[in-house]
C-alpha positions as CSV (number, residue, x, y, z in Angstrom):
1,M,0.0,0.0,0.0
2,L,1.2,3.4,-0.8
3,T,2.2,5.5,2.1
4,L,2.6,9.3,2.0
5,P,5.6,10.9,3.7
6,V,5.1,12.7,6.9
7,R,5.4,16.6,6.4
8,R,6.4,18.8,9.2
9,D,5.8,22.1,7.2
10,P,2.1,23.4,7.0
11,A,-0.1,21.4,4.7
12,P,0.1,22.7,1.1
13,L,-3.5,22.2,0.6
14,A,-4.4,24.9,3.1
15,I,-6.8,27.1,1.1
16,R,-6.4,30.7,1.5
17,T,-9.7,32.3,1.1
18,T,-10.4,36.1,0.5
19,V,-13.7,37.4,1.2
20,L,-15.1,39.3,-2.0
21,R,-17.4,41.8,-0.7
22,T,-19.8,43.1,-3.4
23,R,-21.6,45.7,-1.1
24,P,-19.8,48.4,0.7
25,V,-19.7,48.2,4.4
26,A,-21.1,51.2,6.4
27,G,-18.8,54.2,5.7
28,E,-17.1,52.6,2.8
29,S,-17.7,53.5,-0.9
30,A,-18.2,50.9,-3.5
31,A,-14.8,52.0,-5.2
32,E,-13.0,51.0,-1.9
33,T,-14.8,47.6,-1.8
34,T,-13.7,46.6,-5.3
35,A,-10.2,47.9,-4.7
36,A,-9.8,45.8,-1.5
37,A,-10.7,42.7,-3.5
38,K,-7.7,40.4,-4.4
39,P,-7.1,40.2,-8.1
40,P,-7.8,36.9,-9.9
41,A,-5.0,34.5,-9.8
42,T,-2.6,34.1,-12.8
43,P,-0.9,30.9,-14.1
44,D,2.3,32.4,-12.6
45,D,1.0,32.7,-9.0
46,P,3.2,30.5,-6.8
47,D,0.6,29.9,-4.3
48,I,-1.8,28.5,-6.9
49,I,1.0,26.5,-8.6
50,Q,1.9,25.0,-5.2
51,Q,-1.9,24.2,-4.4
52,Q,-2.2,22.5,-7.8
53,Q,0.8,20.5,-7.3
54,A,-0.4,19.3,-3.9
55,F,-3.9,18.5,-5.4
56,D,-2.2,16.5,-8.3
57,Q,-0.1,14.6,-5.8
58,L,-3.2,13.8,-3.6
59,M,-5.2,12.6,-6.6
60,L,-2.3,10.4,-7.9
61,A,-2.1,8.8,-4.4
62,K,-5.9,8.3,-4.2
63,A,-5.8,6.6,-7.7
64,E,-3.1,4.3,-6.6
65,Q,-5.0,3.4,-3.6
66,Q,-8.1,2.8,-5.6
67,R,-6.2,0.5,-8.1
68,E,-4.7,-1.4,-5.1
69,A,-8.2,-1.9,-3.6
70,N,-9.5,-3.1,-7.0
71,V,-6.8,-5.6,-7.3
72,I,-7.4,-6.9,-3.7
73,R,-11.1,-7.2,-4.5
74,D,-10.5,-9.1,-7.8
75,M,-8.1,-11.5,-5.8
76,M,-10.8,-11.9,-3.2
77,T,-13.5,-12.6,-5.7
78,A,-11.2,-15.2,-7.6
79,Q,-10.5,-16.9,-4.1
80,L,-14.3,-17.0,-3.3
81,K,-14.9,-18.7,-6.7
82,R,-12.1,-21.2,-6.0
83,D,-13.4,-22.0,-2.6
84,E,-17.0,-22.5,-4.0
85,D,-15.6,-24.9,-6.6
86,I,-13.9,-26.9,-3.9
87,L,-17.1,-27.0,-1.8
88,K,-19.1,-28.2,-4.7
89,K,-16.5,-31.0,-5.3
90,W,-16.7,-32.0,-1.6
91,I,-20.6,-32.1,-1.8
92,E,-20.4,-34.3,-4.9
93,M,-18.1,-36.7,-3.1
94,I,-20.7,-37.2,-0.3
């Protein structure tokens, strides 16, 4: 089974959220509200790139675990079929 390394630094998947206010708060103009909003992310944004890489690694690990689970399930099914065949042979002998 695939194990993930233990990380001592903060989790890279920590999502940094920015509150986008569309209405001004009391005493604030609409221009100040839109100026305070964070600009959209660009492909060169290092935080977004790091978040995407962490997500990709997580999805690769999950896919590998699902493949392993599928193999184990298939092996279990094959073993159950063999056991059932052996049981049928025993019953025929009686």
